C-alpha positions as a Markdown table, in Angstrom:
| # | Residue | x | y | z |
|---|---|---|---|---|
| 1 | Met | -25.8 | -3.1 | -38.8 |
| 2 | Val | -22.0 | -3.1 | -38.5 |
| 3 | Arg | -20.7 | -2.4 | -35.0 |
| 4 | Lys | -17.5 | -0.6 | -34.4 |
| 5 | Lys | -15.0 | -2.4 | -32.2 |
| 6 | Glu | -14.4 | -0.6 | -28.9 |
| 7 | Phe | -10.8 | -0.1 | -28.2 |
| 8 | Ala | -9.3 | 0.7 | -24.8 |
| 9 | Arg | -8.2 | 4.2 | -24.5 |
| 10 | Gln | -4.5 | 4.3 | -25.3 |
| 11 | Pro | -2.4 | 6.6 | -23.3 |
| 12 | Arg | -0.1 | 9.2 | -24.9 |
| 13 | Leu | 3.2 | 10.4 | -23.5 |
| 14 | Ser | 3.6 | 14.1 | -24.2 |
| 15 | Tyr | 7.4 | 14.0 | -24.1 |
| 16 | Leu | 7.6 | 11.3 | -26.8 |
| 17 | Glu | 6.6 | 14.0 | -29.3 |
| 18 | Gly | 3.4 | 12.5 | -30.7 |
| 19 | Met | 4.3 | 8.9 | -30.3 |
| 20 | Asp | 1.5 | 6.6 | -29.2 |
| 21 | Leu | 2.0 | 4.0 | -26.5 |
| 22 | His | 0.0 | 0.9 | -27.0 |
| 23 | Leu | -0.2 | -1.6 | -24.2 |
| 24 | Asn | -0.4 | -5.1 | -25.6 |
| 25 | Asn | -0.7 | -6.8 | -22.2 |
| 26 | Pro | -4.4 | -6.8 | -21.2 |
| 27 | Asp | -3.4 | -7.2 | -17.5 |
| 28 | Leu | -1.2 | -4.2 | -17.7 |
| 29 | Gln | -3.9 | -2.2 | -19.4 |
| 30 | Ala | -6.4 | -3.3 | -16.7 |
| 31 | Lys | -4.0 | -2.1 | -14.0 |
| 32 | Leu | -3.6 | 1.2 | -15.7 |
| 33 | Asp | -7.3 | 1.6 | -16.1 |
| 34 | Arg | -7.8 | 0.8 | -12.4 |
| 35 | Trp | -5.2 | 3.4 | -11.4 |
| 36 | Val | -6.8 | 6.0 | -13.6 |
| 37 | Thr | -10.2 | 5.3 | -12.0 |
| 38 | Glu | -8.8 | 5.3 | -8.4 |
| 39 | Thr | -6.6 | 8.3 | -8.7 |
| 40 | Gly | -8.5 | 10.4 | -11.2 |
| 41 | Arg | -5.3 | 11.1 | -13.0 |
| 42 | Ala | -4.8 | 10.8 | -16.8 |
| 43 | Pro | -3.1 | 7.7 | -18.1 |
| 44 | Asp | -0.2 | 9.6 | -19.6 |
| 45 | Glu | 0.6 | 11.2 | -16.2 |
| 46 | Leu | 0.6 | 7.8 | -14.5 |
| 47 | Ile | 2.8 | 6.3 | -17.2 |
| 48 | Glu | 5.2 | 9.2 | -17.1 |
| 49 | Asp | 5.5 | 8.9 | -13.3 |
| 50 | Ala | 6.1 | 5.2 | -13.6 |
| 51 | Ile | 8.8 | 5.6 | -16.2 |
| 52 | Ala | 10.4 | 8.4 | -14.3 |
| 53 | Gly | 10.4 | 6.2 | -11.2 |
| 54 | Tyr | 11.8 | 3.3 | -13.1 |
| 55 | Phe | 14.7 | 5.3 | -14.5 |
| 56 | Asp | 15.4 | 6.8 | -11.1 |
| 57 | Glu | 15.6 | 3.3 | -9.6 |
| 58 | Leu | 17.7 | 2.1 | -12.5 |
| 59 | Ala | 20.2 | 5.0 | -12.0 |
| 60 | Arg | 20.4 | 4.3 | -8.2 |
| 61 | Thr | 21.0 | 0.6 | -8.9 |
| 62 | Arg | 23.7 | 1.3 | -11.5 |
| 63 | Glu | 25.4 | 3.7 | -9.0 |
| 64 | Met | 25.3 | 1.1 | -6.3 |
| 65 | Leu | 26.7 | -1.7 | -8.5 |
| 66 | Asn | 29.4 | 0.6 | -9.9 |
| 67 | Ser | 30.4 | 1.5 | -6.3 |
| 68 | Arg | 30.5 | -2.1 | -5.2 |
| 69 | Tyr | 32.5 | -3.0 | -8.3 |
| 70 | Asp | 35.0 | -0.2 | -7.5 |
| 71 | Asp | 35.3 | -1.5 | -3.9 |
| 72 | Leu | 36.1 | -5.0 | -5.2 |
| 73 | Lys | 38.5 | -3.8 | -7.8 |
| 74 | Ser | 40.4 | -1.6 | -5.3 |
| 75 | Gly | 40.6 | -4.3 | -2.7 |
| 76 | Arg | 38.6 | -2.4 | -0.1 |
| 77 | Val | 36.4 | -5.5 | 0.1 |
| 78 | Lys | 37.1 | -9.1 | -0.7 |
| 79 | Pro | 34.8 | -11.3 | -2.7 |
| 80 | Val | 33.0 | -14.1 | -0.9 |
| 81 | Asp | 32.7 | -17.6 | -2.4 |
| 82 | Gly | 29.0 | -18.3 | -2.8 |
| 83 | Glu | 29.2 | -22.0 | -2.1 |
| 84 | Glu | 31.3 | -21.4 | 1.0 |
| 85 | Phe | 28.9 | -18.7 | 2.2 |
| 86 | Phe | 25.8 | -20.9 | 1.8 |
| 87 | Glu | 27.5 | -23.9 | 3.4 |
| 88 | Asn | 28.4 | -21.7 | 6.4 |
| 89 | Leu | 24.9 | -20.4 | 6.5 |
| 90 | Arg | 23.4 | -23.9 | 6.5 |
| 91 | Arg | 25.8 | -25.1 | 9.2 |
| 92 | Arg | 24.8 | -22.1 | 11.5 |
| 93 | Glu | 21.2 | -22.7 | 10.8 |
| 94 | Asp | 21.6 | -26.4 | 11.7 |
| 95 | Glu | 23.4 | -25.4 | 14.9 |
| 96 | Leu | 20.6 | -23.0 | 15.9 |
| 97 | Leu | 17.9 | -25.6 | 15.2 |
| 98 | Lys | 19.8 | -28.2 | 17.3 |
| 99 | Lys | 20.1 | -25.7 | 20.2 |
| 100 | His | 16.3 | -25.0 | 20.1 |
| 101 | Ser | 15.4 | -28.7 | 19.9 |
| 102 | Glu | 17.4 | -29.6 | 23.1 |
């Protein structure tokens, strides 16, 4: 008797007009399956929410980076040398530790 292989249910995203989404990462598939079980929501709904949240966060991040770049370019803020900053931070930390150990 030949047994059919059982495949994990693959979610479909309705807005992708018939395209199938196949998760190749078993850990990611397990997380999705767990969320489906816990929430009672369909996999495609969960994935659509996750993708929408990702793009919202990406847009906010781009906006923030563009704003900071504009601040630097216009001279409203001055760049900080990374090595100098961390050296100053280490020195202040050493001073605080010295005060607490006295």
